[in-house]
matplotlib code that plots the C-alpha trace (Angstrom):
import matplotlib.pyplot as plt

x = [2.7, 3.6, 7.1, 8.4, 12.1, 13.4, 17.1, 20.1, 18.3, 19.5, 17.3, 16.4, 14.5, 14.9, 12.8, 15.5, 18.6, 19.1, 20.7, 22.6, 22.5, 20.7, 17.6, 14.1, 12.1, 8.3, 6.4, 2.6, 2.1, 4.8, 8.5, 10.4, 14.0, 16.2, 19.8, 21.9, 19.4, 20.7, 17.5, 15.1, 11.4, 8.3, 8.5, 11.8, 12.2, 15.7, 16.0, 19.5, 20.0, 16.7, 15.7, 13.7, 11.8, 8.8, 5.6, 5.2, 2.5, 0.4, -1.6, -3.4, -5.5, -9.0, -10.8, -14.1, -16.3, -19.1, -20.6, -18.3, -17.5, -17.1, -13.9, -12.4, -13.5, -12.0, -11.2, -9.7, -7.8, -6.4, -5.3, -3.5, -2.0, -0.3, 1.0, 2.6, 4.2, 1.8, 0.7, -1.2, -3.2, -5.5, -8.7, -9.8, -13.5, -14.5, -16.7, -20.4, -21.8, -18.8, -17.3, -18.8, -20.0, -19.0, -21.2, -19.3, -15.9, -17.0, -18.2, -14.7, -13.1, -15.5, -15.0, -11.2, -11.4, -13.4, -10.8, -8.0, -5.2, -3.8, -4.6, -7.1, -7.5, -9.7, -10.0, -13.4, -14.7, -14.1, -17.5, -20.8, -21.0, -17.5, -19.3, -17.2, -20.2, -21.0, -18.5, -19.0, -19.3, -15.5, -15.7, -17.8, -15.6, -12.4, -13.9, -14.8, -11.1, -10.8, -7.1, -7.7, -10.0, -9.9, -12.3, -9.8, -10.8, -12.0, -10.2, -12.0, -12.8, -14.3, -11.5, -13.9, -14.9, -11.2, -10.3, -13.1, -12.1, -8.5, -9.9, -12.0, -9.2, -6.9, -9.3, -9.2, -5.5, -6.0, -4.5, -6.3, -5.2, -5.9, -6.3, -4.8, -6.7, -8.5, -11.4, -11.8, -8.3, -8.5, -11.7, -12.5, -8.8, -8.0, -4.2, -1.4, -1.8, 1.0, 2.4, 1.0, -2.5, -2.4, -1.3, -3.6, -6.6, -7.4, -8.4, -5.4, -5.3, -3.0, -0.4, -1.3, -4.5, -2.5, -0.1, -2.7, -4.6, -1.4, -0.3, -3.7, -3.6, -0.1, -1.3, -4.0, -1.5, 0.5, -2.4, -2.3, 0.2, 2.4, 1.6, -2.2, -2.4, -1.4, -1.7, -0.9, -0.6, -1.7, 0.1, 2.0, 3.0, 4.7, 8.1, 6.4, 4.5, 7.7, 9.2, 6.2, 6.7, 10.4, 9.8, 7.1, 9.3, 12.2, 9.7, 9.0, 5.4, 3.5, 3.1, 3.8, 3.4, 3.4, 4.4, 3.2, 5.2, 3.5, 4.6, 8.2, 8.2, 5.8, 5.3, 2.6, 4.1, 2.7, -0.8, 0.3, -1.5, -4.7, -4.1, -6.5, -4.4, -2.2, -5.2, -4.7, -5.5, -3.3, -2.2, 1.2, 3.4, 6.7, 10.1, 11.1, 8.5, 9.5, 13.2, 12.0, 10.0, 13.0, 15.2, 12.8, 12.8, 16.6, 16.7, 14.2, 11.2, 8.9, 7.4, 5.7, 5.6, 2.1, 0.4, -2.9, -4.1, -7.3, -8.9, -11.4, -13.3, -11.8, -15.0, -14.7, -11.1, -12.0, -14.0, -12.5, -10.0, -12.4, -14.9, -12.7, -12.2, -8.9, -6.7, -4.0, -4.1, -0.5, -0.5, 1.0, 4.0, 4.5, 7.6, 9.5, 8.4, 9.8, 13.0, 13.2, 12.5, 14.6, 17.1, 18.1, 19.3, 20.9, 18.4, 17.7, 19.3, 17.2, 17.1, 15.9, 13.2, 12.0, 11.8, 9.4, 7.2, 7.1, 7.8, 7.2, 3.8, 2.9, 3.7, 1.5, -1.6, -0.6, -0.4, 2.1, 3.5, 6.5, 9.0, 10.5, 10.9, 10.7, 7.1, 5.6, 3.0, 4.9, 4.2, 7.1, 7.9, 10.6, 11.9, 14.2, 16.0, 17.7, 14.6, 13.8, 10.4, 8.0, 4.9, 1.9, -1.5, -3.1, -1.6, -2.9, -5.0, -6.8, -10.1, -8.9, -6.2, -5.9, -2.2, 0.2, 3.2, 2.2, 5.3, 7.8, 11.0, 11.4, 13.5, 12.7, 10.0, 8.1, 8.8, 6.6, 4.2, 3.7, 0.8, 0.4, 2.9, 1.0, 2.3, -0.5, 1.4, 4.1, 5.4, 4.6, 1.9]
y = [34.1, 31.5, 30.1, 27.1, 26.3, 22.9, 23.3, 21.0, 17.7, 14.6, 14.9, 11.5, 11.8, 8.5, 9.8, 12.5, 10.6, 12.9, 11.7, 14.6, 17.1, 20.2, 22.4, 22.3, 25.5, 25.3, 28.3, 28.3, 24.5, 23.7, 22.6, 25.8, 24.7, 21.9, 22.6, 25.0, 27.8, 31.0, 33.0, 33.1, 32.2, 32.7, 29.3, 27.5, 23.9, 22.7, 19.2, 18.6, 14.9, 14.1, 12.6, 14.7, 12.6, 12.8, 12.2, 8.5, 6.6, 3.6, 2.1, -0.4, 0.7, 0.0, 3.1, 1.2, 4.1, 3.8, 1.1, 0.3, 3.8, 2.4, 0.7, 3.5, 6.6, 8.6, 11.3, 9.0, 7.0, 10.2, 11.4, 8.1, 8.3, 11.7, 10.6, 7.7, 10.0, 9.1, 12.0, 9.8, 6.6, 4.4, 3.1, -0.4, -0.8, -3.6, -1.3, -1.8, -1.1, -1.6, 1.3, 0.3, 3.4, 7.0, 8.3, 6.1, 7.3, 11.0, 10.3, 9.1, 12.1, 14.5, 13.0, 13.2, 16.9, 17.5, 15.7, 17.9, 15.6, 13.3, 12.8, 10.0, 8.1, 5.1, 2.0, 0.8, -2.7, -4.9, -6.6, -5.5, -6.4, -7.8, -11.0, -11.8, -12.2, -8.9, -6.1, -2.9, 0.5, 0.7, 3.5, 5.9, 5.2, 5.9, 9.2, 10.1, 9.5, 5.9, 5.1, 1.3, -1.6, -4.5, -6.9, -6.9, -9.4, -11.6, -12.8, -12.7, -16.5, -16.7, -16.5, -15.1, -12.2, -11.4, -11.4, -8.9, -6.8, -6.6, -5.6, -2.8, -1.6, -1.4, 1.0, 3.4, 3.2, 2.1, -0.7, -3.9, -5.1, -8.7, -10.4, -13.7, -16.4, -19.4, -20.0, -23.6, -24.3, -21.9, -23.4, -22.2, -21.8, -19.4, -19.7, -21.2, -24.8, -26.8, -28.1, -25.4, -25.5, -29.3, -29.1, -26.2, -27.9, -24.9, -25.2, -24.5, -22.1, -23.7, -21.4, -22.9, -20.9, -17.7, -19.1, -20.7, -17.5, -15.5, -18.0, -17.8, -14.1, -14.0, -16.1, -13.5, -10.7, -12.3, -11.9, -8.1, -5.6, -4.5, -0.8, -1.4, -3.4, -2.8, -5.6, -5.5, -8.5, -7.5, -8.6, -11.6, -13.9, -17.0, -18.0, -19.4, -16.2, -14.3, -16.7, -16.2, -12.4, -12.7, -14.9, -12.5, -9.5, -11.2, -11.6, -7.8, -8.4, -5.3, -6.7, -5.2, -6.4, -5.4, -6.7, -6.0, -5.6, -8.6, -10.9, -9.7, -9.9, -12.6, -16.3, -18.9, -19.8, -16.6, -18.1, -20.8, -19.0, -18.5, -14.7, -13.3, -10.2, -12.6, -13.7, -12.1, -12.9, -13.9, -15.7, -15.5, -18.1, -19.9, -18.6, -19.8, -17.6, -14.6, -15.0, -15.4, -12.1, -10.3, -11.7, -10.5, -7.1, -7.1, -8.1, -5.3, -7.5, -5.9, -2.6, -1.3, -1.7, -1.3, -1.7, -3.4, -1.4, -3.4, -2.0, -4.0, -3.6, -5.2, -7.1, -8.7, -9.7, -11.2, -13.9, -17.4, -17.8, -19.3, -16.5, -13.5, -11.2, -11.1, -8.1, -6.0, -2.3, -1.2, 2.1, 4.2, 2.0, 0.8, 2.9, 1.6, -2.0, -1.7, -0.3, -3.3, -5.8, -4.4, -1.7, -3.4, -6.6, -4.7, -5.8, -2.2, 1.2, 4.3, 5.4, 1.9, 1.9, 5.4, 4.4, 1.5, 3.9, 6.9, 7.0, 3.3, 3.0, 6.4, 4.9, 1.8, 4.0, 6.5, 9.7, 12.5, 12.0, 10.6, 13.2, 16.5, 17.7, 21.5, 22.5, 19.4, 19.5, 19.9, 16.6, 15.9, 13.6, 14.4, 11.3, 10.9, 7.7, 7.2, 7.8, 4.7, 4.1, 1.4, 0.7, 1.7, 1.0, 3.2, 6.2, 5.4, 7.9, 5.0, 4.0, 0.4, -1.4, -4.8, -4.7, -7.5, -5.1, -3.5, -3.3, -3.8, -1.8, -0.1, 2.6, 5.3, 7.9, 10.5, 14.0, 16.0, 15.4, 18.2, 17.9, 20.5, 22.7, 22.7, 21.0, 18.4, 16.5, 17.4, 15.0, 15.9, 18.4]
z = [-1.9, 0.7, 1.1, 3.0, 3.2, 4.4, 5.3, 5.7, 5.2, 3.3, 0.3, -1.3, -4.5, -6.5, -9.4, -10.1, -8.9, -5.9, -2.7, -1.0, 1.8, 0.5, 0.8, -0.6, -1.3, -1.6, -3.1, -3.3, -3.1, -5.6, -5.5, -6.5, -6.0, -4.7, -3.9, -1.8, -1.1, 0.6, 0.6, 3.5, 3.6, 5.6, 7.2, 7.8, 8.9, 10.0, 8.8, 10.0, 10.5, 8.9, 5.5, 3.1, 0.6, -1.7, 0.1, 0.7, -1.3, -0.2, -3.0, -0.8, 2.2, 3.6, 5.0, 5.4, 4.3, 3.3, 5.5, 8.4, 9.7, 13.2, 12.1, 10.0, 8.1, 5.3, 7.9, 10.6, 7.9, 6.4, 9.8, 10.4, 6.9, 7.3, 10.8, 8.9, 6.3, 3.5, 1.3, -1.1, -0.4, -2.6, -1.0, -1.9, -3.0, -0.7, 1.3, 2.1, -0.5, -2.8, -4.8, -8.1, -10.0, -10.6, -7.7, -5.3, -6.6, -6.3, -2.7, -1.7, -3.3, -1.6, 1.8, 1.3, 0.4, 3.6, 5.7, 4.2, 5.3, 2.6, -1.1, -1.3, -4.5, -5.0, -7.1, -8.3, -8.2, -11.2, -10.9, -9.5, -5.9, -6.2, -7.1, -10.1, -12.5, -14.3, -14.9, -13.0, -14.7, -15.3, -18.0, -15.9, -12.8, -14.8, -16.0, -12.4, -11.3, -10.3, -10.6, -11.2, -10.6, -8.2, -6.4, -3.5, -0.9, -3.8, -6.8, -10.1, -10.4, -13.9, -16.5, -19.1, -16.8, -16.0, -19.7, -20.4, -17.5, -18.9, -22.3, -20.8, -18.6, -21.6, -23.2, -20.3, -19.6, -15.9, -13.9, -13.0, -9.5, -8.7, -5.3, -6.6, -5.0, -6.6, -4.2, -5.4, -4.0, -1.1, 0.3, 3.8, 4.7, 7.5, 7.7, 5.6, 4.8, 6.4, 9.6, 11.8, 10.4, 11.0, 14.7, 15.4, 13.8, 11.5, 7.9, 5.7, 2.7, 0.2, -1.4, -4.8, -4.6, -5.0, -7.6, -9.8, -10.3, -10.8, -13.5, -15.2, -15.4, -16.7, -19.6, -20.3, -20.2, -22.9, -25.3, -25.1, -26.6, -23.7, -24.2, -23.8, -20.6, -16.9, -14.4, -10.7, -8.4, -4.9, -1.7, -3.1, -0.3, -1.6, -3.0, -6.1, -6.7, -6.6, -9.1, -11.4, -11.2, -11.9, -15.0, -16.3, -15.8, -17.7, -20.6, -20.3, -19.5, -18.2, -14.7, -11.3, -7.7, -4.1, -0.7, 2.8, 6.0, 7.6, 4.8, 5.4, 9.2, 10.3, 9.6, 10.1, 13.4, 14.8, 14.7, 17.3, 20.1, 18.1, 18.2, 15.5, 15.0, 12.9, 10.7, 7.3, 3.7, 2.0, 5.2, 6.8, 5.1, 5.9, 6.6, 3.2, 1.6, 3.6, 2.5, -1.2, -1.0, 0.4, -2.3, -4.9, -3.4, -3.4, -7.1, -8.0, -9.0, -6.5, -7.5, -4.3, -0.6, 0.8, 4.2, 3.2, 6.3, 7.3, 10.5, 12.5, 15.7, 18.8, 19.3, 15.9, 16.5, 19.8, 18.1, 17.7, 14.9, 12.5, 12.8, 13.2, 10.1, 8.2, 8.5, 10.3, 11.0, 10.6, 8.7, 11.4, 12.1, 8.5, 7.7, 10.8, 10.0, 6.4, 7.9, 10.3, 7.5, 4.7, 5.8, 9.1, 7.3, 4.5, 1.8, 0.8, 1.6, 2.2, -1.5, -2.4, 0.2, -0.7, -4.3, -3.5, -1.4, -3.8, -7.5, -8.4, -6.7, -8.3, -11.7, -11.0, -10.5, -13.1, -11.0, -11.2, -7.7, -5.9, -6.9, -5.7, -9.2, -9.7, -10.5, -9.0, -6.3, -2.9, -1.2, 1.2, 4.1, 6.6, 8.5, 11.4, 10.4, 13.9, 16.1, 18.1, 19.7, 20.9, 18.9, 21.0, 19.4, 22.0, 20.3, 16.8, 15.0, 13.3, 14.9, 15.2, 17.2, 15.5, 15.2, 16.3, 16.6, 19.9, 22.1, 19.2, 19.4, 16.0, 14.3, 11.8, 12.6, 10.6, 11.8, 9.4, 6.5, 4.0, 1.5, -1.2, 0.5, 3.8, 7.0, 7.7, 10.4, 12.8, 15.3, 18.9, 17.9]

ax = plt.figure().add_subplot(projection="3d")
ax.plot(x, y, z, "-o")
ax.set_aspect("equal")
plt.show()
């Protein structure tokens, strides 16, 4: 029998309404007790001055395997994840080839078991080849353990195909996650359409592309009984999208959404120097959009904070702005970025932030995670909320360095990450 005792930390477990100084005892991979614990244990961690939380969960990462292992692998991405405090992550299926059948799903799970770092879940593609024409093998993928379906990187353009996808997903009780972008409106846009795209001479991507598809899908959701459907809007980025989500939730529609750190900290103005590290999809928007997203978070209309970790080779990001790929690799500094965006300005407190990074994302993908409840698998993150440091991309465990936050002064650092009762990451080791 193995025992691990975490002493004297501030335990924050929003799922169980806990926010107090106490201890956590782990016995044989499970949470055995939370409270004042006098007994000893084989391994003792002194968490004085630290936060002890359920393991963080990121439901939107790109680990690039199979197909682009030079950018990231399941192993390197998992190592980056535990260094960032994440005990569970969800891979997107826009790999090469896409994750579109049960064999692909099983491949991801097998590589994750070999890596032995974080729990790695995956979503399957909604359509074959992510081409938006023919549905992929959703039933077989669900049986193999896919936690949802998305054509992330592409929105499902054909309304009839999307409606069929929602019907099938309702049969398997899994979530449909949508990259909301109407390509007929988006065209070949590479940054937000507006003043800066005009003066930079870059094709603009109109915010209406996101809002139009989100509005369309909400109309579909209304056609289903609420208990049969689960719809998730990925990386919303505009004030109007936030308003659509707000209105849908007030109607009690079964819709959830997520927000990334770059859409909370950066604006379209960052593209002024043609730095491709700021090229993302959906693109960086206006200061008004940033404030609207923060307001939606403050009001409780946002369900998850995600990284959309999108690693790329330096040689790719050194291409001109039009040709460079979309994406930011920010997994390892994401917690501190959310602290800077949300706790620093007083939009959220620590329990509020932890809730959006644990139990609520767990509910979106339907896994029994994000809690320190007795008997639950012991996934725990220990955080030093006062630790200040400078983001240094050269220390990343990720294979890629396409991160615009290099040199930023941030606060809030992961001290230890415990997965299944085993310490998988310890700061400084």
